[in-house]
C-alpha positions in Angstrom: 268.6 9.6 4.9 270.3 6.3 4.1 267.3 4.7 2.4 268.9 4.8 -1.1 272.4 4.3 0.0 274.1 1.5 -1.7 275.1 -1.4 0.5 278.5 -1.6 -1.1 279.0 2.1 -0.5 277.9 1.9 3.2 280.2 -1.1 3.8 283.0 0.6 2.1 282.4 3.7 4.2 282.4 1.8 7.4 285.4 -0.2 6.4 287.2 3.3 5.5 286.4 4.7 9.0 287.7 1.5 10.6 290.9 1.8 8.7 291.4 5.5 9.5 290.9 4.8 13.1 293.2 1.9 13.0 295.8 3.9 11.3 295.4 6.7 13.5 295.8 4.4 16.5 298.9 2.7 15.0 300.5 6.1 14.1 299.9 7.4 17.5 301.1 4.3 19.2 304.2 4.3 17.0 304.9 8.1 17.8 304.4 7.4 21.6 306.7 4.3 21.5 309.4 6.3 19.7 309.1 9.3 22.1 308.9 6.9 25.2 312.1 5.1 23.9 313.9 8.5 23.5 312.9 9.6 26.9 313.9 6.3 28.5 317.3 6.5 26.7 317.7 10.1 27.9 316.7 9.1 31.4 319.3 6.3 31.3 322.0 8.6 29.9 321.2 11.2 32.5 321.6 8.5 35.3 324.9 7.4 33.8 326.0 11.2 33.8 325.1 11.5 37.4 326.8 8.2 38.3 330.0 9.5 36.4 330.1 12.8 38.0 329.7 11.3 41.5 332.3 8.7 40.7 334.7 11.3 39.4 334.2 13.2 42.6 334.9 10.0 44.6 338.1 9.5 42.6 339.1 13.1 43.3 338.5 12.5 47.0 340.6 9.4 46.8 343.3 11.3 45.1 343.3 13.8 48.0 343.2 10.9 50.4 346.3 9.3 48.7 348.2 12.6 48.7 347.4 13.1 52.4 348.6 9.5 53.1 351.8 10.3 51.2 352.4 13.3 53.3 351.8 11.3 56.5 354.3 8.6 55.0 356.8 11.4 54.4 356.5 12.8 57.9 357.1 9.3 59.2 360.1 8.9 57.1 358.5 6.3 54.7 359.5 8.0 51.6 359.2 5.1 49.3 355.6 4.4 50.4 354.9 8.2 50.1 356.2 8.2 46.5 354.1 5.2 45.6 351.0 6.8 47.1 351.8 9.9 45.1 352.1 8.0 41.9 348.9 6.0 42.7 347.1 9.4 43.3 348.3 10.6 39.8 346.6 7.6 38.3 343.4 8.0 40.3 343.2 11.7 39.3 343.7 10.9 35.6 340.8 8.3 35.9 338.7 11.1 37.6 339.4 13.6 34.8 338.5 10.8 32.3 335.2 10.0 33.9 334.3 13.5 34.3 334.9 14.3 30.5 333.0 11.2 29.5 330.0 12.1 31.7 329.7 15.7 30.4 330.6 15.0 26.8 326.9 14.5 25.6 325.3 17.4 27.6 323.3 19.6 25.1 321.2 21.7 27.5 322.9 25.1 27.8 322.2 25.4 31.5 323.6 21.9 32.1 326.6 22.7 29.9 327.3 25.7 31.9 327.3 23.9 35.1 329.4 21.1 33.5 331.9 23.8 32.4 332.0 25.2 36.0 332.5 21.6 37.4 335.5 21.1 34.9 336.9 24.5 36.1 336.5 23.6 39.7 338.1 20.1 39.0 341.0 22.2 37.3 341.4 24.3 40.3 341.3 21.4 42.7 343.8 19.6 40.4 346.1 22.5 40.8 345.9 22.3 44.5 346.5 18.5 44.4 349.6 19.1 42.3 350.9 21.6 44.9 350.2 19.0 47.6 352.3 16.5 45.7 355.1 19.1 45.2 355.0 19.9 48.9 355.1 16.2 49.9 358.0 15.5 47.6 359.7 18.7 49.0 359.0 17.5 52.5 357.8 21.0 53.3 355.0 21.0 55.9 354.3 24.7 55.8 353.9 24.6 51.9 351.7 21.5 52.2 349.4 23.2 54.8 349.1 26.4 52.6 348.3 24.3 49.6 345.9 22.0 51.6 343.9 25.1 52.5 343.5 25.9 48.9 342.6 22.3 48.2 340.0 22.3 50.8 338.3 25.5 49.3 338.5 23.9 45.9 336.8 20.7 47.3 334.1 22.8 48.8 333.6 24.6 45.6 333.7 21.3 43.6 331.1 19.8 46.0 328.8 22.8 45.5 329.0 22.7 41.8 328.5 19.0 41.8 325.4 19.3 43.8 324.1 21.9 41.5 324.8 19.8 38.4 323.5 16.6 39.9 320.4 18.6 41.1 319.9 19.9 37.5 320.2 16.5 36.2 317.8 15.1 38.6 315.4 18.0 37.8 315.8 16.9 34.1 315.0 13.3 35.0 312.0 14.4 37.0 310.9 16.5 34.0 311.4 13.4 31.7 309.3 11.3 34.1 306.6 14.0 34.3 306.5 14.2 30.5 306.2 10.4 30.3 303.4 10.5 32.8 301.6 13.1 30.8 302.1 11.1 27.6 300.7 8.1 29.3 297.7 9.9 30.5 297.2 11.4 26.9 297.6 7.8 25.4 295.0 6.4 27.8 292.5 9.2 27.0 293.3 8.8 23.2 292.9 4.9 23.5 289.5 5.4 25.4 288.5 7.9 22.7 289.5 5.4 20.0 287.7 2.5 21.8 284.6 4.7 22.1 284.8 5.6 18.3 285.4 2.0 17.4 282.4 1.0 19.5 280.3 3.7 17.9 281.4 2.6 14.4 280.5 -1.0 15.3 277.1 0.1 16.5 276.6 2.3 13.3 277.7 -0.7 11.2 275.4 -3.1 13.0 272.5 -0.7 12.7 273.3 -0.2 9.0 273.5 -4.1 8.4 270.5 -4.7 10.5 268.3 -2.0 9.1 269.6 -2.0 5.3 270.6 -5.6 4.8 269.2 -8.0 7.4 265.8 -6.7 7.7 265.1 -6.5 4.0 266.5 -9.8 3.5 264.2 -11.2 6.1 261.3 -9.4 4.3 262.5 -11.0 0.9 262.6 -14.4 2.6 259.0 -13.9 3.8 257.9 -12.9 0.3 259.7 -16.0 -1.2 258.0 -18.2 1.4 254.6 -16.6 0.6 255.1 -17.1 -3.1 256.2 -20.6 -2.6 253.0 -21.3 -0.7 251.1 -20.0 -3.8 250.0 -16.5 -2.3 250.5 -14.0 -4.9 248.1 -11.4 -3.7 250.5 -9.1 -1.7 252.5 -6.5 -3.5 256.3 -6.3 -3.1 257.5 -2.8 -2.4 261.1 -1.9 -2.9 262.7 -0.4 0.2 265.2 1.7 -1.6 267.3 2.2 -4.7 270.3 -0.1 -3.8 271.2 -3.6 -4.2 268.5 -4.8 -1.8 266.0 -2.6 -3.6 267.1 -4.2 -6.9 266.5 -7.6 -5.3 262.9 -6.5 -4.3 262.3 -5.1 -7.9 263.4 -8.5 -9.4 261.2 -10.3 -6.8 258.3 -8.0 -7.8 258.9 -8.9 -11.6 259.0 -12.5 -10.7 255.7 -12.5 -8.8 254.0 -10.5 -11.6 255.4 -13.0 -14.1 254.1 -15.9 -12.2 250.7 -14.3 -11.8 250.3 -13.6 -15.5 251.5 -17.2 -16.2 249.0 -18.7 -13.8 246.1 -16.6 -15.4 247.2 -17.7 -18.9 247.4 -21.4 -17.6 243.9 -21.1 -16.1 242.4 -19.7 -19.3 244.2 -22.3 -21.4 243.2 -25.1 -19.1 239.4 -24.0 -19.4 239.7 -23.9 -23.2 241.4 -27.2 -23.1 238.7 -28.9 -21.1 236.1 -27.5 -23.4 238.0 -28.6 -26.5 238.5 -32.0 -25.0 234.7 -32.4 -24.3 234.0 -31.3 -28.0 236.7 -33.8 -29.3 235.3 -36.5 -27.3 231.8 -36.1 -28.8 233.3 -35.9 -32.4 235.4 -39.0 -31.9 232.4 -41.0 -30.5 230.3 -40.1 -33.6 233.1 -40.9 -36.0 233.7 -44.2 -34.3 230.0 -45.2 -34.9 230.3 -44.2 -38.5 233.4 -46.0 -39.1 232.0 -49.2 -37.5 229.1 -49.0 -40.1 231.5 -48.4 -42.9 233.6 -51.3 -41.8 230.6 -53.7 -42.0 229.7 -52.6 -45.5 233.2 -52.8 -46.6 233.5 -56.4 -45.3 230.4 -57.4 -47.4 231.8 -55.7 -50.5 235.2 -57.2 -50.1 233.6 -60.7 -49.8 231.6 -60.3 -53.1 234.7 -58.8 -55.0 236.8 -61.6 -53.5 234.4 -64.2 -55.0 234.3 -62.4 -58.4 238.0 -62.1 -58.3 238.4 -65.9 -57.8 236.0 -66.6 -60.8 237.9 -64.2 -63.0 241.1 -65.5 -61.9 240.0 -69.0 -62.7 239.1 -68.0 -66.4 242.4 -66.0 -66.5 244.2 -69.1 -65.4 242.7 -71.3 -68.0 243.2 -68.7 -70.7 246.8 -68.2 -69.6 247.2 -72.1 -69.6 245.8 -72.2 -73.2 247.9 -69.4 -74.2 250.9 -70.8 -72.5 250.4 -74.2 -74.3 249.9 -72.3 -77.6 253.0 -70.3 -77.0 254.9 -73.5 -76.1 253.7 -75.1 -79.3 254.7 -72.0 -81.3 258.0 -72.0 -79.5 258.5 -75.6 -80.2 257.6 -75.1 -83.8 260.0 -72.3 -84.0 262.6 -74.3 -82.4 261.9 -77.2 -84.9 262.0 -74.9 -87.8 265.2 -73.4 -86.5 266.6 -76.9 -85.9 265.6 -78.0 -89.4 267.3 -75.0 -90.7 270.2 -75.6 -88.5 270.4 -79.2 -89.5 270.4 -78.2 -93.3 273.0 -75.5 -92.6 274.9 -77.9 -90.3 274.8 -80.7 -92.7 276.2 -78.4 -95.5 278.7 -77.0 -93.1 279.6 -80.5 -92.0 280.2 -81.7 -95.5 282.5 -78.6 -96.1 284.2 -79.2 -92.7 284.7 -82.8 -93.4 286.4 -82.1 -96.7 288.5 -79.4 -94.9 289.2 -81.7 -92.1 290.5 -84.4 -94.4 292.8 -81.8 -95.9 294.0 -80.7 -92.5 294.6 -84.1 -91.3 296.8 -84.8 -94.4 298.6 -81.6 -93.7 298.9 -82.7 -90.0 300.5 -86.0 -91.1 303.2 -84.1 -92.9 303.7 -81.8 -89.9 304.0 -85.0 -87.7 306.8 -86.3 -90.0 308.6 -82.9 -89.5 308.3 -83.3 -85.7 309.9 -86.7 -86.2 312.9 -85.1 -87.8 313.1 -82.6 -85.0 313.0 -85.4 -82.4 315.9 -87.1 -84.2 318.0 -83.8 -83.6 316.8 -83.7 -79.8 317.8 -87.3 -79.5 321.3 -86.6 -80.8 321.6 -83.5 -78.5 320.6 -85.6 -75.4 323.1 -88.4 -76.3 325.8 -85.8 -76.7 324.7 -84.1 -73.4 324.9 -87.5 -71.7 328.5 -88.1 -72.8 329.5 -84.7 -71.8 327.9 -85.2 -68.4 329.7 -88.5 -68.0 333.0 -86.9 -68.8 332.3 -84.1 -66.3 331.6 -86.7 -63.6 334.9 -88.4 -64.4 336.9 -85.1 -64.2 335.0 -84.2 -61.0 336.0 -87.5 -59.5 339.5 -86.9 -60.3 339.3 -83.4 -58.6 338.2 -85.2 -55.4 336.8 -83.1 -52.6 337.1 -79.8 -54.6 335.1 -81.2 -57.6 332.1 -82.7 -55.4 329.7 -79.9 -56.2 330.6 -80.2 -59.8 330.0 -83.8 -59.8 326.5 -83.3 -58.3 325.8 -80.9 -61.2 327.2 -83.3 -63.8 325.0 -86.2 -62.3 321.9 -83.9 -62.5 322.7 -83.0 -66.1 323.1 -86.7 -67.1 319.8 -87.5 -65.4 318.1 -84.7 -67.3 319.7 -86.0 -70.6 318.4 -89.5 -69.8 314.9 -88.2 -69.1 315.1 -86.2 -72.5 315.9 -89.4 -74.4 313.0 -91.3 -72.7 310.6 -88.5 -73.4 311.9 -88.4 -77.1 311.2 -92.1 -77.4 307.6 -91.6 -76.0 307.0 -88.7 -78.3 308.0 -90.9 -81.4 305.7 -93.6 -80.2 302.8 -91.0 -80.0 303.7 -89.5 -83.3 303.5 -92.9 -84.9 300.2 -93.6 -83.4 299.0 -90.2 -84.5 300.1 -90.9 -88.2 298.3 -94.2 -88.1 295.1 -92.4 -86.6 295.4 -89.7 -89.2 295.4 -92.1 -92.1 292.3 -93.8 -90.7 290.6 -90.5 -90.2 291.1 -89.5 -93.8 289.4 -92.7 -94.9 286.5 -92.1 -92.4 286.1 -88.5 -93.8 285.5 -89.7 -97.3 282.6 -92.1 -96.0 281.2 -89.3 -93.9 281.1 -86.9 -96.8 279.1 -89.3 -98.8 276.6 -89.9 -95.9 276.3 -86.2 -95.2 275.2 -85.5 -98.7 272.3 -88.0 -98.4 271.2 -86.7 -95.0 271.2 -83.1 -96.4 268.8 -84.1 -99.3 266.4 -85.7 -96.7 266.5 -82.8 -94.3 265.6 -80.3 -96.9 262.5 -82.3 -97.9 261.4 -82.4 -94.1 261.8 -78.7 -93.8 259.3 -78.0 -96.6 256.6 -80.1 -94.8 257.3 -78.4 -91.4 256.8 -74.9 -92.8 253.1 -75.7 -93.6 252.7 -77.0 -90.0 254.4 -73.9 -88.4 251.9 -71.6 -90.3 248.8 -73.3 -88.8 250.3 -73.3 -85.3 251.1 -69.5 -85.6 247.4 -68.7 -86.3 246.3 -70.8 -83.3 248.7 -69.0 -81.0 247.6 -65.5 -82.1 243.9 -66.3 -81.1 244.9 -67.8 -77.8 247.0 -64.8 -77.0 243.9 -62.5 -77.5 241.7 -64.6 -75.2 244.4 -64.8 -72.6 245.1 -61.1 -72.7 241.4 -60.2 -72.2 241.0 -62.8 -69.3 244.2 -61.4 -67.7 243.0 -57.8 -67.9 239.7 -58.7 -66.3 241.5 -60.8 -63.5 243.9 -57.9 -62.9 241.0 -55.3 -62.6 239.2 -57.7 -60.3 242.3 -58.0 -58.1 242.9 -54.3 -58.0 239.3 -53.8 -56.8 239.6 -56.4 -54.2 243.0 -54.9 -53.1 241.5 -51.5 -52.9 238.6 -52.7 -50.8 241.0 -54.5 -48.5 243.0 -51.3 -48.2 239.9 -49.4 -47.6 239.0 -52.0 -44.8 242.4 -51.7 -43.3 242.3 -47.9 -43.4 238.8 -48.0 -41.9 240.1 -50.3 -39.1 243.1 -48.0 -38.6 240.7 -45.1 -38.4 238.5 -46.8 -35.9 241.6 -47.6 -33.7 242.7 -44.0 -34.2 239.2 -42.8 -33.2 239.4 -45.0 -30.1 242.9 -43.6 -29.2 241.5 -40.0 -29.9 238.6 -40.6 -27.5 241.0 -42.0 -24.9 243.3 -39.0 -25.5 240.3 -36.6 -25.1 239.4 -38.3 -21.9 242.9 -37.9 -20.8 243.0 -34.2 -21.7 239.8 -33.6 -19.8 241.3 -35.2 -16.8 244.5 -33.2 -17.2 242.5 -30.0 -17.6 240.7 -30.6 -14.4 243.9 -31.3 -12.6 245.5 -28.2 -14.2 242.6 -26.1 -12.9 243.0 -27.7 -9.4 246.6 -26.7 -9.4 246.0 -23.2 -10.6 243.2 -22.8 -7.9 245.7 -23.4 -5.2 247.4 -20.1 -6.2 245.8 -16.9 -5.0 246.2 -14.1 -7.5 
């Protein structure tokens, strides 16, 4: 019936039943407590009413006793004492009436209210008799007192009877309250026992539900997990229901199926891997033997090509050396031709420059003379500045402390003027030296111009002879270049062949090393495939 009940639904149902039972127990306990409190309060109030009625009756008896004592005092002639007792009896009677009214004020039961009204009426009649006794006592009339005393005795008897009836009714009400409380207590005990039984039954149902629908499936799931962890995948996982535990078993079933399929695939892959590793091992061993033979042949070819390369490089070096020597000769001849041309042009230019330099030197001499005139003006200005600075220093000395700063400035100006005069003298000396040197340079320029003309004629004749030499050197250089180029091409081809053979040999060595690594890897793959098969064989599918 509960095979497909959700665990959450079952737990919520049990919890709801527990809450309902608890709420019912709380409400019943609350109601019983309130009712018990009301009954206890009513019982206490009834007891107070009985006490009040009894006390009021006692006060009425005391009132009668005081009136009787007052009558006796009157008979004995003690009128003041008699009056005092009468006054005291009035106070006691008023207290009795007050207690009676207070005790019967809260009576709600009609029967009790009727008895209370009868008691009040009896108290009123008895009070009338007491008033008559007081009047007879004050009137000092014994006959009147005895007549009223008989009426008072009857009133007291009636009062006692009504009091007994009312107190009996109140006692009966108290007994009824006690009986009701006892019945309620018995009902509460039975209800508590029933709630305890219901709670125990709910606890048993809850334990049966948890044990049967939660704990037992969880133990089964734990056994399945332990079995799967030990490698046993042969048993089928059956779901106990369509609830949360059933969902757990469904996922466990899916996990076992997934692991079984994975192990089957791994086993097949391991078998294929072992077969492929064996084939790869055979292929790599064959490749390794072929690569070793190829390496030996390449080593021999590389040695032969290396020797040929050395011979070709020697021829190429000689051809290159010859070509370089011819090129150097051609370069030198070109430089010589260029230098001759430059010498001719330089000599012509030098002649022109010498003539121009002579003219510029003469012009420079004129400018130097103009500079001398400017220096004369500067000298005059510096002398005038020196005089002004001297006058300023004198004025500053006259000014005393206030002109000290101005005196310092004037002293600096005078020093500057003195330096300017000294610099002017030095410049004049330099200009004089420049003028003398310029005149000497003009004379040297004339002599240099004549010698440059002779050198130009000799250089032009040498240039004509060198042109014939340059033509012969050029033809030799062209033939050497052709020989050097051919030898260099042969050497380059030989080097490329040697380089290619070396590269092939290196690649062959690398291939051999790779073949060895591949062979080792294939052995490792075979070992891993065997280990993988061993691991897979531990699982039972």
